[in-house]
C-alpha positions in Angstrom: -14.5 -5.4 -125.4 -14.5 -4.3 -121.8 -12.3 -1.6 -120.3 -10.6 -4.2 -118.1 -9.7 -6.3 -121.1 -8.0 -3.2 -122.6 -6.2 -2.7 -119.3 -4.9 -6.3 -119.3 -3.7 -6.1 -122.9 -1.9 -2.8 -122.2 -0.3 -4.2 -119.0 0.9 -7.3 -120.9 2.8 -5.0 -123.2 4.4 -2.7 -120.7 4.4 -4.2 -117.2 7.0 -6.9 -116.8 5.8 -8.0 -113.3 2.2 -8.4 -114.6 3.4 -10.3 -117.7 5.4 -12.6 -115.5 2.4 -13.3 -113.3 0.2 -13.8 -116.3 2.6 -16.3 -117.9 3.1 -18.2 -114.6 -0.4 -18.0 -113.1 -2.9 -16.6 -115.7 -6.0 -17.2 -113.7 -4.6 -15.4 -110.7 -3.4 -12.5 -112.8 -6.8 -11.8 -114.4 -9.0 -12.6 -111.4 -9.2 -9.0 -110.1 -10.5 -7.8 -113.5 -14.2 -7.7 -114.5 -14.1 -9.7 -117.7 -16.7 -11.4 -119.8 -16.5 -15.2 -120.0 -15.3 -14.9 -123.6 -12.6 -12.5 -122.6 -11.5 -14.9 -119.8 -11.5 -17.8 -122.2 -9.4 -16.2 -124.9 -6.9 -14.9 -122.4 -6.5 -18.2 -120.5 -6.2 -20.1 -123.8 -3.8 -17.4 -125.1 -5.9 -17.4 -128.2 -4.5 -14.5 -130.2 -7.1 -14.8 -132.9 -9.9 -14.7 -130.4 -8.4 -11.6 -128.8 -8.2 -10.0 -132.3 -11.9 -10.8 -132.8 -12.6 -8.8 -129.6 -11.3 -5.7 -131.5 -7.5 -5.6 -130.9 -5.1 -5.2 -133.8 -2.9 -8.1 -134.7 0.3 -6.3 -133.8 -1.0 -5.4 -130.4 -2.0 -8.9 -129.7 1.3 -10.3 -130.9 3.2 -7.9 -128.6 1.0 -8.6 -125.6 0.9 -12.4 -125.9 4.5 -13.0 -127.0 6.2 -12.4 -123.7 9.1 -11.2 -125.8 9.6 -7.8 -124.3 12.7 -5.6 -124.8 14.6 -3.2 -122.7 12.6 -0.4 -124.2 9.4 -1.5 -122.6 8.4 0.3 -119.4 8.9 -1.6 -116.2 6.5 -1.1 -113.3 7.5 -2.4 -109.9 
């Protein structure tokens, strides 16, 4: 997996503004990252299993892709 893919998954977990952008306009949210076609495809299809196959743990994928963040998540503005 690429470093940019790691950055995206991390930001989906702790950056509410980025998460909101990704959920509303996923192509726009990821366009500034240098991703492989496979990485782009699994993100745009929100394919959790595909993201796991790239090397992420199930819990990390579930947290990143759920959009169900809590008040304990860090917020970046």
